[in-house]
NUDREN-653489 format. One record per residue: x, y, z of N, C-alpha, C, O in turn; residue in one letter. Coordinates in steps of 0.02 Angstrom, whole numbers, plus 32768, in hexadecimal, padded with zeros to 4 digits. Each point is the difference from the previous one (the first is absolute). Layout:
BEGIN
XYZXYZXYZXYZa/...
//
This chain:
BEGIN
85767ED47FA17FD67FD77FD57FF880227FBC7FE980397FFDx/80297FA47FCD7FFD801D7FBD7FBE7FF17FDD7FE980287FD8x/7FFA7F9E80387FC27FED7FDE7FD27FDE803180167FD8802Ax/7FAA80377FD17FCE7FE3802C7FD97FCC7FDA7FE6800E7FCAx/80167FB780527FD67FCB7FE37FBF7FFD80267FFF7FFC803Ex/7FCA80077F9D7FBE8006801E7FD57FC27FF480097FDB7FCFx/7FC9801B80607FCB7FCF7FF77FBD802480077FF88029802Dx/7FDA7FC97FA77FBD801E80017FCF7FCB80187FFC7FCA7FE3x/7FDE804680517FCF7FD1801B7FBB801B7FF17FE88030801Ex/7FF77FAF7FB27FBE80177FEA8005801F7FBB802180337FF7x/7FBE7FAF7FD8800580187FBB7FBC80177FE67FEE7FF37FC7x/7FEE803080647FC280207FEA801080427FDE8038800B7FE8x/7F9680218016800880407FDD803A8029801C8028801A7FD9x/7FDE7FEB80698034802B801D80447FDE7FFC803280227FF7x/7FD07F9B800F80407FDD7FF9801D80087FBB803C800C7FF8x/7F997FEE7FD5801780097FBB801680487FF38030800C7FDBx/7FAD80238043801480477FF98046800B801B802980217FE0x/7FE57FC4805B80428008801D80367FDF7FD68037801B7FF8x/7FB97FAB7FEB80307FE07FD38010802E7FC5803A80087FEEx/7F9280157FF4800B802C7FC7802D803B8012802980157FD7x/7FD08005806680288039801580467FED8017803180237FF1x/7FD47FA5803280417FEB801B80307FE77FCA803C800A8005x/7FAA7FD77FC7802C7FE27FCD802580367FD980317FF17FDEx/7FB9804D8027802280377FDD80348023802B8021802E7FE8x/7FE67FBD80568031801F802C80437FDC7FFC80037FC28002x/803280647FF880427FE18003800D7FEA80487FDF8018802Ex/804E7FBB7FDB80127FE580427FC87FD4801C80017FF1803Cx/7FCF7FFA7F9A7FCA7FD680177FF87FC47FD2800180067FC3x/7FF77FC0805B7FEF7FC37FDB7FC57FDF802280037FF0803Bx/7FC780057FA07FC77FDB801B800D7FB77FF17FF77FE97FC8x/801D7FF3806B80127FBA7FF67FC47FD180037FFB7FD27FD8x/7FD8803B80597FCA7FD1800D7FBD802280087FFC803A8013x/7FD07FA07FDE7FBC8017800D7FD57FC5801680087FC97FE5x/7FCD8043804B7FD47FCA80187FB880167FFC7FEF803B800Bx/7FE57F957FE67FB9800D7FFE7FDD7FBD800380187FCF7FE3x/7FAF802E80407FDD7FBF80067FE47FE97FBD7FF47FC57FF6x/8001806B7FDD7FE87FEE7FBD803B80017FD0800180257FCFx/80307FB18040804080037FDD7FFA7FF27FB58025801D7FD9x/7FAC7FB880147FF97FF07FB97FE9803C7FD7800D80047FC4x/7FD2802B805D7FE6803B7FDC803580357FF37FF6802D7FD8x/80437FCD8049803280357FFA80417FE97FDE802E80297FF7x/7FD77F987FF880407FE67FE6801780257FC1803980167FFCx/7F9B7FF17FD4801380217FC280128049800C803280197FE5x/7FA680098043800E804780108043800680238028802C7FEFx/7FE57FA98043803E80048026803D7FF37FD4803280238005x/7FC87FAC7FCF80387FF17FD3800D803A7FD1803A800F7FF1x/7F9180127FF88008803A7FD38024803980248020802A7FDFx/7FDA7FD8806380208035802880447FEA801C801D8022802Ax/7FFB7FA57FC080437FE9801280077FE7804780377FFF801Bx/7F927FED800480027FE7804580137FB67FFF7FDE7FD87FDFx/805780168044801C7FBD7FFC7FD67FCC80247FF47FC97FE6x/7FF5804880557FDF7FCF802C7FB6801280087FF080388013x/7FE47F997FDD7FB8800980077FE77FC8802D80097FC57FF1x/7FD6804E80467FED7FCF80317FBC8010801E7FE980397FFFx/7FF67F93801C7FC1800B8024800A8001804B7FCF80048026x/80707FFA7FF080107FFF804880308039800F803B7FFE7FEDx/7FAD80368036802A803A800D803E7FF0802A803180257FFEx/7FCD7FA48027803A7FED8029803C7FEE7FD5803980038018x/7FBC7FEC7FAA80397FF47FD3802680417FF4803D7FFF7FF5x/7FA08039800E802080417FFB802280128041803A80168001x/7FA27FE18036801B8011804280407FD9800F802F801B801Dx/7FD37FA67FCE80397FD48010803A80067FCF80337FDF8008x/7FC5804A7FC5803580087FCE80348030801B7FF1803B800Bx/804D7FAE80018033802C801D801580397FD2801E80318017x/7FD37FCA7FA8801380357FD27FCF803B8002801280377FEBx/7FB27FBE802E7FCD80348002800F8031803880087FEC803Ax/7FFD80547FB5800E803480327FC08020801D7FFF8014803Ax/7FCD7FF07F9D7FC3802380157FC37FE17FDE80057FE27FCBx/7FC2802780557FC17FE67FE57FCD80387FFB7FFF802F8028x/7FD77FCB7FA77FC5802B7FF87FC37FD680107FF37FCE7FDEx/7FE7804680557FC57FDA80147FC380227FE07FEA80358015x/7FFB7FAA7FB87FC8801A7FD97FC57FD180017FD480037FD5x/802C7FD0805B7FCB7FCE80077FC6801D802880078038801Bx/7FC17FA57FEA7FC7801A8028801380108048802D7FE0801Cx/7FB28051800180128019804280007FC98035802A8002802Dx/7FA87FCF7FCF7FFD7FCD8034803C7FD07FFF80067FD6802Dx/802680317FA2803D7FD77FFE803D8026801980357FE2800Ax/7FC580608000803B802A800D80257FED8040803D7FFD8000x/7F9E7FF68035801F7FF7804280347FC87FFF803980098015x/7FB37FBD7FD3802D7FC78000803B800B7FD180387FEE8010x/7FBA802F7FB68037800C7FD080328032801D803D7FF67FF9x/7FAB803E8028802E8031801E802B7FDE8035803D800C8004x/7FA47FCB802680267FDD803480367FD47FE0803A80018017x/7FB47FDA7FB680307FD37FE0803880277FDE803B7FED8005x/7FB480497FDA803280287FDD803080228031803C80027FF6x/7FA880198040802A80228032802F7FCE8021803B800F800Cx/7FAC7FB6800480297FCC801F803A7FEC7FD280367FF18017x/7FBD80107FA880337FEE7FCF802E803A7FEF802F7FF87FD9x/7FC480438043802B803A7FF47FF580227FBD802D80227FE7x/7F977FD57FFD7FF180207FC07FE28046800C7FD48007802Bx/8042802A7FB07FE0804180027FBA7FF87FE17FF57FD77FD4x/7FDC805280457FB97FF47FEF7FDF80407FE7800380358020x/7FDD7FC57FA77FD080327FE97FBC7FDF80027FF67FCB7FE2x/7FDB805380427FBE7FE1800A7FC980307FED7FFF80398016x/7FD37FB07FC07FC780287FEF7FD4800C803D80007FD98030x/7FDA805E7FCE7FD4801180377FC17FD57FFE7FEF7FE77FCAx/7FEE800F806E8019800C8044802F7FC8801580027FCB7FE0x/802480418055802C7FCB80187FD87FC3801480127FC77FEFx/7FB7804480347FD27FC980117FBB801D800F7FF7803D8003x/7FD87F9780057FBE801580147FFA8007804B7FCF801D8019x/80627FC9800D7FFD7FFE80498034802F801E803C7FF97FF2x/7FAE803780368030802D8021802F7FDA802E803B80108004x/7FAA7FBE801F802A7FD9802D80387FDE7FDA803A80008016x/7FB67FE37FB080347FDE7FD9803180337FE3803C7FF27FFCx/7FAC80477FEF802D80337FE5803180188036803C80087FF2x/7FAC8003804B802C8015803680357FCB800E803A8010800Bx/7FB27FB17FF580307FCA800B80357FFF7FC9803B7FF2800Cx/7FB0801D7FB6802F80027FC98032803A800880397FFB7FEBx/7FB0803D8033802D8038800C803C7FEA802A803980127FF2x/7FB97FC7804180357FE7802C802C7FCE7FDA803D80018007x/7FA47FD37FD280267FD07FD8803080247FD1803A7FEC7FFAx/7FAE80487FE7802A80267FD1803780268023803780067FE6x/7FB98015805580348023802780397FD18012803B80127FFCx/7FB47FB2801680327FCF801480287FE67FC5803B7FF08007x/7FA6800C7FBF80217FE37FC5803180307FDF80307FEB7FE1x/7FC380568025802A80347FE27FFA80037FB4802780247FE0x/7FAB7FB880017FF780067FB87FDC80417FF07FDD801C802Bx/802B7FFC7F997FDB803B7FEA7FB97FEB7FEB7FF67FCD7FDFx/7FDA805B80357FBA7FF17FF17FDF80407FE67FFF80338023x/7FE67FC97FA17FDD803A7FE37FB77FED7FF47FF17FCC7FE3x/7FE2806080337FB97FF77FF47FED80217FBE801980367FEFx/7FBA7FA97FEC7FEF80167FBD7FCF80397FFC7FCA7FF97FE4x/8047804180387FD7803C7FF9801D802A7FC880268030800Cx/7FC97FBF7FB8801F801E7FC57FF0804A7FF8802680247FE0x/7FA27FF3803B7FEB80457FF380318033801D8002803A7FE9x/80257FB280498033802E801A803480127FCA802080348004x/7FE67FA17FCA803380097FCD7FE480227FC1802380077FCEx/7F9E800C80357FE180247FC9801A80487FFD800C801F8034x/7FFD7FFB7F90801D80437FF87FD480368020801A80318019x/7FA47FC67FE57FD48032801F7FFF7FFB804C800980328023x/7FED7F917FF67FFC7FF680498041801380227FFF80208035x/80387FCD7FAE80418010801F800D804B80008021801A802Dx/7FC580097FA0800980487FFF7FD88022803780178030801Ex/7FAD7FB77FEE7FD8801C803780257FF780428005802F8028x/80147F957FE480257FF3803E803D802C8007800F80198036x/80147FF27F93803B802A80007FEF804880138022801F8029x/7FAA7FFC7FB97FED8045800D7FE780098047800F80338020x/7FCA7F9D7FF97FE780058045803A7FFB8031800380278030x/802A7FA97FC580387FF7802E8030803C80008022800D8031x/7FE080187F978029803C7FFC7FDE803D801F801D80378002x/7FA67FC080157FDC8037801F7FE180317FD07FED80378013x/800E7FB77FAD7FE6802E7FCE7FB78013800B7FEA80367FECx/7FEF7F9D80347FBA8011800F7FF78012804A7FC8800B8017x/806F7FFA800D7FFC800F80477FED7FC28028800F7FC87FECx/7FD08043804C7FE77FC880287FC37FE27FDD7FD180247FF1x/802F7F9B80017FC67FE27FDF7FC28005802C80017FF1803Bx/7FC980247FA67FC0800580237FCD7FCD7FE87FE07FDE8028x/801A801C7F957FCD7FD47FE3801E7FD77FC78021801B7FD4x/7FD37FA4802E80147FD27FCA7FC07FE47FE07FD37FEA8023x/802B80187F9B7FC97FE27FDB801C7FCD7FCE802A80117FD7x/7FBD7FB2802C80147FCC7FD17FC17FE57FDF7FD17FEA8021x/802E80187F9D7FCC7FDF7FD9801E7FC47FDE803180067FDAx/7FB37FBF8032801A7FC27FE37FC57FD47FEC7FE07FE18029x/8013801D7F957FC77FDD7FE680157FD47FC6802280177FD2x/7FCB7FAB803080107FD17FCA7FCE80077FC77FC88015800Ax/804E7FDA7FB97FD280057FC77FC87FCD80017FC8800D7FE9x/80467FB780327FCE7FCB8001800E7FD1803A803A7FF78013x/7F937FEB800A800A7FD3803980227FBF7FEB7FFB7FEC7FC6x/80287FF38068801E7FC07FF17FCB7FC97FFA7FC6800B8010x/804F7FBA7FD97FD17FC97FF87FEF7FE180438022800C8032x/7FAB7FCD7FCF7FE47FE5803E80337FD7802880048008803Dx/80227FCF7FA280307FD580238036802B802280177FEF8037x/7FFC80477FA98031802E801E7FE28021803E802180048034x/7FA280147FC67FDE802180397FFD7FD1803C800980148039x/7FEA7FAD7FB97FF97FCE803480407FF880297FFD7FF4803Cx/803D80127FA3803F7FEF8021802F803B800D80377FF68019x/7FB480487FD6802F803880038008801F8046802E8027800Bx/7FA47FC980238005801C80437FD5803D800B7FFE801B8038x/7FE17FFD7F947FD4803A8008801E80407FE6803C80047FF4x/7F9A802E8004801480407FE3803C801F8024802E80187FDFx/7FD17FE9806380348025802680447FE07FFA803280247FF8x/7FD27F9A800C80417FDE7FFE80187FF57FB9803C7FF77FF4x/7F9680097FDC80127FF37FBB800C80407FD8803380067FDDx/7FA0802A80288003803C7FD78017803D8027803080217FEDx/7FAD7FEE804A800E803D802680467FFF801E801B80358010x/80027F917FF980417FFB8021803580287FDC802E801B801Fx/7FCD7FEA7F9E802F802A7FDA7FF880498014803180258006x/7F907FF080057FF3804580138017800E804780188037800Fx/7FE27F98801D801980088045804B800A7FFF801B80298026x/80077FB17FB0804980087FFC801380447FE4802D80218019x/7FB07FF47FB2800F80427FE37FF180388032802480328002x/7FA77FC580267FF080328033803A8009803180148039800Ex/80077F91800B80398003802E803D801E7FDC80258028801Dx/7FE47FC47FA5803B80147FD88001804B7FF580338020800Cx/7F967FFD7FDD800180467FED7FF9802F803C801B80378000x/7FC17FB480347FF7802A803B803C7FFB802F8010802F8025x/80127F987FDB803A7FF7802B7FEE7FF9804980268014802Cx/7FA07FD07FE17FE97FF680457FD57FC180027FE17FED7FCFx/801D7FF4806C7FD67FC580087FB7801480097FF180368019x/7FE37F9E7FD17FB88009800B7FF07FEB804780197FCD8018x/7FBE8059800B7FED7FEE80447FB57FEF80067FED7FE08032x/7FEA80337F9E7FB87FF180057FE27FFA7FBA801380237FD2x/7FBD7FAE80287FDF7FF27FC07FB47FFF800A7FE87FE68033x/7FF480367F9E7FB77FFA80007FE87FF47FB9801680227FD2x/7FBD7FAE80267FEC7FE97FBE7FB480037FF77FDA7FED802Dx/8011802A7F9A7FBC7FF67FE780077FD67FC1802680127FD3x/7FB57FB7802A80067FD37FC67FBD7FE67FE97FCF80018025x/80307FE77F9C7FC27FE77FE4800E7FD27FC580377FFF7FE5x/7F967FDB800880027FD87FC37FD480247FCD7FC27FFE8004x/805D80257FCE7FDD80287FCE800E7FEB7FB87FDE80157FD2x/80557FC1802580157FEC7FBD7FE47FBC7FEC7FE37FFA7FCAx/80267FD480617FEC7FBC7FEE7FED7FDA803F80277FFE802Fx/7F9E7FE37FD47FEA7FDA803B802D7FC780127FFD7FE68038x/802E80047F9A802C7FC7800E802E8010803B80147FD28024x/7FFE806D7FE6802C801180387FDE7FEF804380217FE9802Ex/7F9E80227FD67FDC7FF1803E80007FB6800F7FFD7FED803Bx/80077FE87F9280027FB8800B803C7FEB802B7FFE7FCE8022x/8037805A7FDB803D7FF08025800D803380378039800A8015x/7F9180168003800580318036803380377FF080258017802Cx/7FDB7FFD7F96802E80347FE97FD8803C7FE67FC37FFD7FFBx/806080397FF67FE1803C7FE4802780147FC280387FE97FF4x/7FAA80427FE4802280177FC38009804B7FFE801D801B7FD0x/7FCA80088063800480498001800D801780487FE27FE6802Fx/804D804A7FD9801080158045801980478002802280187FD2x/7FCD800B8064801F803F801280247FF380427FE27FED8032x/8060801F7FCE802A7FEF803A801F8041801B802580217FDCx/7FCD7FEF8062801E803B8020803A7FEB802C7FFC7FCF8025x/803A80567FD6803D7FF180268013803C802B7FF780397FECx/80237FB9804F801F8033802A80487FEA800C800D7FC88017x/802280657FDA80477FF08007801B801980437FE3802D801Fx/80547FB67FF7801E80138040801A80487FFE800480208034x/800C7FFA7F91801880447FFC7FC780337FFC800C803B7FF7x/7FB67FAC800F7FC6802C80007FDD80077FBE7FC780187FFDx/80597FD37FCC7FE080057FBF7FC47FD27FFB7FFB7FCD8023x/7FD780467FB07FC47FD87FF380027FE77FB8801B80217FD4x/7FC87FA4802280007FE47FBD7FBD7FE17FEE7FDA7FEB802Cx/801980127F947FC47FDE7FE880127FDA7FC08020801B7FD3x/7FCA7FA6802B800C7FD57FC67FBC7FEB7FE67FD57FE98026x/8020801E7F987FC37FE37FE580127FC97FCF802980097FD3x/7FB77FBD8036800D7FC57FD87FC17FE87FDD7FC98003801Cx/803F7FE67FA77FCA7FDF7FDD801D7FC97FD5803680087FE3x/7FA77FC0801980167FC97FD67FEE800A7FB680167FDA7FD6x/7FC28059801B7FEC800A7FBA7FF6804A7FF07FCE801E8015x/80607FFE7FC67FFA80457FE97FF880047FB47FF080357FE5x/801C7F927FF980007FFC7FB7803F80207FE2800780027FC3x/802480178067804280197FED802B7FFA803F7FE57FF58036x/805C80117FC3802C7FF9803A800D8045801D801C802B7FDFx/7FD07FDF805F80018042801F80318000803B7FF27FE08034x/804680437FC580358000803280188048800B802B80187FDCx/7FBA8009805680108046800D8012800A804A7FE57FDE802Cx/804780527FE08016800F80458006804C8007801680237FD2x/7FD77FF580698009804780118018800580487FE47FE0802Dx/804F80487FDF8015801180447FFB804B8008802280267FDCx/7FB57FF080527FF68047800F8022800F80437FF67FDC8030x/803280597FD280238010803D7FFF804A80117FDC80287FE0x/804C7FEB80517FFF80458019801E80317FCF7FF4803C8006x/80347FAC7FC9801F802D7FD07FE67FF87FB9800E802A7FD4x/7FCC7FA280207FE97FF57FBC7FE47FBB7FF67FED7FDE8030x/8010800D7F927FDF7FC17FEF80247FE07FC5801580227FD1x/7FF37F9B8030801B7FDB7FC87FCC7FCD7FEA7FE27FDE802Ax/8013801D7F957FCC7FD57FE5801B7FD97FC48025801B7FD7x/7FCA7FA58024800F7FDA7FC47FC07FE57FE37FD27FEB8023x/802B80177F9A7FC67FE87FDC800F7FBC7FE080367FE58009x/7F9A80017FD2800A7FC17FDD803280077FC8800980367FE3x/80177F93800D802D7FFD7FC57FD77FEC7FC37FD37FD68004x/803D804A7FC47FDC7FF37FC280317FE67FCB803C800E8003x/7FAB7FCC7FCC802C7FE87FCB801D80387FD680357FF97FE1x/7FA98040801D8019803B7FDD7FDE803D801E7FD17FFA8027x/804680417FC77FE4803E801B7FD480257FCE7FED8039800Bx/80017FA57FBD7FD880207FCD7FB8800B80187FE17FD4801Dx/800580667FD57FBB8011800E7FDF80187FBF801B802A7FDCx/7FAA7FBA80167FDA80147FC57FC9803080167FD37FED8026x/802F80507FC17FCE803280117FD780107FC2801B80167FCDx/7FA47FDF80377FD2800D7FC97FC18021801B7FFB800F803Cx/7FD57FFB7F987FC0801C80157FDB7FD0802F7FD480158026x/803F7FAB7FD77FDE7FCF802B801F7FFB80457FE27FE1802Cx/8057803E7FDF80207FFD8042804A7FF37FFB801D80027FC9x/80017FF1806F80487FF1800480087FB780137FE37FEA8031x/80457FF27FA980097FB8800C804A7FEE80028029801F7FDEx/7FE77FAF804B80427FE27FFF7FFA7FB780137FCB7FEA8017x/806B7FF07FE17FFE7FB8800E7FF67FF2804A800D802B802Ax/7FDC7F997FE57FFB7FEA804580457FFA801F80317FF97FDCx/7FD4800B806780417FF48020801B7FBB7FF07FDA7FD47FEBx/80668021801E801D7FBE7FF77FD77FCC80257FED800A8039x/80057FBE7FA57FCF7FD18019801F7FCD802F802A7FD87FEBx/7FC28029805280117FD18035804A80028013802780247FE1x/7FEA7FB68052804080098022803C7FEB7FD78036801C8007x/7FC37FB17FCD80397FE97FDA801A80357FD0803C80037FF3x/7F9780267FF3801580387FD58013803D80298035801E7FF5x/7FA07FF4803A800B803D802780417FFE8027802480318005x/7FEB7F958018803B7FFB802C80377FD57FE180297FE38025x/7FD9801A7F9980337FD77FE080478013801480287FD58013x/7FE8806B7FEA804380178012800D7FF7804A80397FF18014x/7F948016801580097FF6804880137FB8801080287FF4802Dx/7FBB7FDD7FAF80127FBA800A80497FF37FEE80237FDB8022x/7FF480457FA980477FF97FED802D801F803580327FE38014x/7FBB8059800380298023803280047FD9804280358000801Fx/7F947FE07FF680027FDF8041802D7FC27FFF80237FF38031x/7FDC7FE77F98802B7FC57FFF804980147FF7802D7FDF801Bx/7FDF80577FC0804480197FFA801C80178043803A7FF68010x/7F9B802B801880158017804280117FC4802D803080038027x/7FAA7FC87FD4800D7FC4802880437FE17FED80287FEE802Bx/7FE4800C7F95803F7FE47FE8803B802A801680337FE58015x/7FC7805D7FE68036802C8015800D7FFD804A803A80058016x/7F917FF18012800A7FF9804980297FC2801080298000802Ex/7FCD7FCA7FAC80277FC3800A8048800A7FE9802F7FF08024x/7FD9802B7FA0804380097FE4802B802F802A803C7FF58008x/7FA5804080128024803380257FFD7FF7804C801D80278025x/7FBF7FA67FF07FF67FF280477FE6803F8025801C80158032x/7FAE80077FB27FDF803A801D7FB97FED80147FE67FCE7FE8x/7FFA805980437FBC7FF080157FCF80037FC5800880297FD2x/7FC67FAB802F7FCC80047FCD7FD6803E800E8000801A8038x/7FDC7FFE7F967FDA803E80067FB97FF5801C7FE0802F8016x/80087F937FE87FBE7FEF801C80087FBF802680027FCA7FE1x/8004803A806180117FC480267FC37FDD801E7FC780127FF2x/80477FBB80377FCA7FD9801E7FD48028802F7FC57FF28007x/80588040801A7FD7802A802C7FCE80297FD87FC9800D8017x/804B80097FAD7FD180247FD67FC57FD37FED7FC780168000x/80487FAB7FF27FCA7FD17FF37FD47FF6803B7FC27FFC7FFAx/805C7FFF80417FDA7FF5803E7FD4803D80107FC67FF78012x/805580447FE77FD9803C80117FC380077FD27FCA80138017x/803E7FDE7FA97FC880037FD27FCB7FCC80127FC4800C7FFBx/80537FBA801B7FD17FCC80157FDA801580407FC57FF28007x/805E802F80277FE08019803C7FC5802E7FEE7FC97FFA801Cx/804480347FB77FCC802F7FEC7FC67FDB7FDE7FC68010800Cx/804A7FBE7FCB7FCD7FDA7FDD7FD37FDB80327FC37FFE7FF7x/805B7FE4803D7FD87FDC80327FD78031802A7FC77FF18013x/805580497FFB7FD9803380247FC580187FD57FCA800D801Ax/80427FFA7FA67FCA80167FD37FC87FCD7FFE7FC580128000x/804D7FAE7FFE7FCD7FCC7FFE7FD7800180407FC27FFA7FFEx/805F800D803C7FDD800380407FD3803D80037FC87FFC8019x/8051803C7FCE7FD8803D80007FC07FF77FD67FCA80158014x/803E7FCB7FB27FC57FF47FD57FCE7FD280227FC4800D8000x/80557FBD801E7FD47FCF801F7FDC801C803D7FC57FF1800Bx/805E8037801D7FE3801A803E7FE880487FFA7FE7801D8031x/802180007F947FE580437FF18018803580337FD88025801Cx/80697FDD7FEE801E802F80308049800D7FEE801E7FD87FDCx/7FFE805F803C8048800B7FF880277FCC80277FEC7FEB8036x/804C80007FAE802B7FCF80218047801B8002801C80137FCDx/80017FF0806E804580158008802F7FC67FF27FF17FC68010x/804780487FD0802F7FCC7FEE801A7FDC803E800C7FC37FFFx/7FFB8062803880197FDF803D7FCF7FCB801980147FD18023x/7FAC80367FCD7FD07FCC801380117FBE7FDD7FF97FCA801Dx/801E803B7FA580137FC37FDB80417FE4801B80067FC48009x/802B8067800380407FE880197FFA7FE2804580247FD18011x/7FB0804A80187FF77FE680437FE47FB9800080077FDB8031x/7FD980127F997FE67FBC7FFB80367FCC7FEF7FF67FC48007x/804380567FE480377FD37FEE80287FF08040803B80118004x/7FA57FD0802B801E7FF2804180377FCD7FF97FFE7FD37FD6x/80348035805580387FD1800480287FFB7FBF80237FD07FF4x/7FD780647FE3802680017FC2802780427FFF7FE38036800Ax/805E7FC67FE98029803C7FFE7FFA80217FBC800B7FE07FCCx/7FE2806080337FF980247FC28040802A7FF4800580237FCEx/
//
């Protein structure tokens, strides 16, 4: 295959971001885009050279010229679109989470196994220059056996009310990236989760039985321990990771727009870290879509597959149960509830 023709399903913030990144890749043509608010995107799509603009994603699925689709629509639409795309033999890139339902996600795993299409989950942080370096050093044994993982992940400002209402909650919407990074850098599955959570930022979260602040403790199968702290409002974007092991420690700090520091009698000052995920992880978004395209062109495995999406969802559901019941929850307790479903 010399050139891949793509269809983008969903033209919100993340769909437009992927278009901006994909249109600069050789061997890629974005032929079609679909969105229910089609009138709002016509001018933008035409400016980006997209030939077909539709409000029905099945027009993309049924197009024999389309090789792969990017699913950037709301999470509650993912399941049916994945089924339709897999049935049509389209390779699939899907934003996280795969679904809100573990049962549906497990069923999709089997659907994807049978279809043989390539499926990549949108965990872009694995492709970040800092995160990938931590994983590389840990996997090379530079810190020895991992003992303690610390992840700090705090957003600069909370999302709007309508987003909070439909996002699935802190664990499946925000913390899920940290769960994936935890598995990625430690190289082991999580076996137990314990959560302390609260509403400390905005009472609106409580209206939807959600929280905005959490401390999440993890126990890994290899014996390592982890702690994740999340907040929906830090007034700056805070993304730090530390892995401490038997031989040493690797730490990454926030990325800044520059490294200049002003030192005066009043103190030492520097700019805030890069603001929010579109700036902080800009290169990671480019790297992840390029990796997906290369996997199709070279017929190689994707770097973040459907099982990675499923495992992060498992941890997220265990975290929610732990918060609600105020106790540690083992991952096997969640998997045991998926009766009559092959994992």
